[in-house]
Structures are given as structure tokens and as C-alpha cells.
C-alpha positions in Angstrom: 238.9 -158.8 119.7 235.6 -159.5 117.9 232.5 -160.9 119.7 232.2 -164.6 119.0 229.3 -164.2 116.5 231.2 -161.5 114.6 234.4 -163.6 114.6 232.4 -166.5 113.1 231.6 -164.2 110.1 235.2 -163.0 109.9 236.4 -166.7 109.8 233.8 -167.5 107.1 235.0 -164.5 105.0 238.7 -165.6 105.3 237.9 -169.3 104.7 236.5 -168.2 101.3 239.8 -166.4 100.6 238.5 -162.8 100.9 240.4 -160.1 102.8 237.4 -158.1 104.0 237.5 -157.1 107.7 234.6 -157.2 110.1 234.3 -154.1 112.2 232.4 -153.6 115.5 231.0 -150.1 116.1 229.7 -148.3 119.1 226.5 -147.6 117.3 223.8 -150.2 116.5 223.7 -151.5 112.9 220.5 -153.5 113.6 218.5 -151.7 110.9 219.5 -150.4 107.5 219.1 -146.8 108.6 221.2 -147.3 111.8 223.9 -149.1 109.8 224.0 -146.4 107.2 224.3 -143.7 109.9 227.0 -145.6 111.7 229.3 -145.9 108.7 228.2 -142.7 106.9 226.8 -144.1 103.7 223.5 -144.1 101.9 220.9 -146.5 103.2 220.8 -148.1 99.7 224.4 -149.3 100.3 223.3 -151.5 103.2 222.9 -155.1 102.2 220.2 -156.2 104.6 219.9 -160.0 105.1 216.2 -161.1 105.4 215.2 -164.6 106.2 211.9 -165.9 104.7 210.4 -169.4 104.8 209.1 -171.3 101.8 205.5 -172.3 102.6 205.8 -175.5 100.5 209.2 -176.7 101.5 209.6 -175.1 104.9 213.1 -174.2 104.0 214.8 -170.9 104.9 215.4 -168.5 102.0 217.9 -165.6 102.5 217.1 -162.4 100.5 219.9 -159.8 100.6 218.2 -156.6 99.7 219.4 -153.0 99.3 218.5 -151.1 102.5 216.4 -148.7 100.3 214.2 -151.5 98.9 211.3 -153.6 100.2 211.1 -157.2 99.1 208.2 -157.8 96.7 207.3 -161.2 98.1 204.9 -162.0 95.2 207.8 -161.5 92.6 210.2 -163.7 94.6 207.5 -166.3 95.3 206.6 -166.5 91.6 210.3 -167.0 90.8 210.7 -169.7 93.5 207.4 -171.5 92.7 206.2 -171.2 96.3 204.8 -168.6 98.6 206.9 -167.0 101.3 206.2 -166.4 105.0 208.1 -164.3 107.6 209.4 -166.8 110.2 209.8 -166.1 113.9 213.1 -165.3 115.6 213.5 -168.9 116.7 213.4 -170.2 113.1 215.9 -167.5 112.0 218.4 -168.5 114.8 217.8 -172.2 114.2 218.5 -171.9 110.4 221.3 -169.4 110.5 222.9 -169.5 113.9 222.4 -165.8 114.3 219.8 -163.5 115.8 217.6 -161.1 113.9 219.4 -157.8 113.6 222.7 -159.3 112.9 222.1 -162.0 110.3 225.1 -162.0 107.9 225.1 -163.0 104.3 227.5 -165.9 105.1 228.7 -168.1 107.9 225.3 -169.8 108.6 224.9 -173.1 110.4 223.6 -174.7 107.2 223.4 -173.9 103.4 220.6 -171.5 102.7 219.2 -170.6 99.2 220.3 -167.0 98.7 218.8 -164.3 96.4 220.6 -161.0 95.9 218.8 -157.7 95.0 220.0 -156.7 91.6 219.9 -153.0 92.7 223.0 -153.7 94.9 225.1 -154.4 91.8 224.8 -150.8 90.6 226.8 -149.7 93.7 230.6 -149.6 94.1 230.7 -150.4 97.9 228.1 -152.0 100.2 228.0 -153.0 103.8 226.6 -156.2 105.3 225.8 -157.4 108.8 228.5 -159.4 110.5 226.6 -161.6 113.0 226.1 -159.0 115.7 223.9 -155.9 115.9 227.0 -153.7 116.2 229.1 -155.4 113.6 229.4 -155.2 109.8 231.8 -155.4 106.9 232.4 -153.5 103.7 232.5 -155.3 100.4 231.7 -154.9 96.7 228.5 -156.3 95.2 230.6 -158.7 93.2 232.3 -159.9 96.3 228.8 -160.5 97.8 227.8 -162.6 94.9 231.0 -164.6 95.0 230.9 -165.0 98.8 227.3 -166.2 98.9 226.8 -168.0 95.6 223.5 -166.1 95.5 221.3 -165.7 92.6 220.8 -162.1 91.4 217.3 -160.9 90.6 214.9 -158.0 90.8 213.3 -158.2 94.2 211.7 -154.8 94.6 
């Protein structure tokens, strides 16, 4: 039985018609390095969900980055036409319904503009957070794009 926040992600996956299964692990998947160690993959295969806030609109922006990459905020800001800021944990929970360390790419409380790191598309399998610091799910980069409706771009 999944924890309620992980079950919410599982339900969102199935509601979109995908068969991917959320798994809960004994080890933490809070960081990309922890998640990679827990499932035995390269850190680049971890699709980390990072919430930013547009300084002009105040809206949440989800950037799903390869675990090996850092987001170049200037590049993304130029693309979006507004600077980005790193919001606090309360904003992240308010916008997504999830706590930092377990923010999934889908299943949020409201629609969030999503940008996907193009480097993820070079991989055959990736892993994304599933709503809890000990939960994740495997998927392909193409499934990530289809599940989220995210825009693919260079973010590093």
C-alpha cells in the first residue's frame, strides 16, 4: 500500500492512461544522488522536479532537469521573458500539494507551466519523484513529455 501522496501520483499516472508503477523504497530518494543510488542508475537518469517562481507573474514554473544538470536560470528566464526566483517550501507545497524532496512531475494541485531538460531525451529510461521522499517511478523521456505536456528545451 502506497503512502497517500505517492498514491496520488500513481492515480494521476493511471488517469492519463499510463501503466507506470510508483514504487516506495527503504532508502531516501530526496536528492538526485540518493535516488540514483537507491535504484542503481546514473544520476543523469534522475528527472528532478524543481519549482521556481516567475518574478513578474508570481506563478510557479516546474523545471524537470536531469540529475546531472544545474538549471541555468538566465537561459530559462530569457525564454520565459521573466526572471526566476527560488520560492520557499510553503510556496512549493501550496502550488503543487507536495513537499520539497518529493515533488513529482504530475499530480499537482493546479496546472503548472512545465519545462523539460532536453538532455533527458537522450536517455532510454529515467526515474521521477512520486510525491514522497522514498517514492519514485520509472518512465521513458517520451512518457515524461506526454504525461506533463512539458516544453522541451536546453536548461543547462
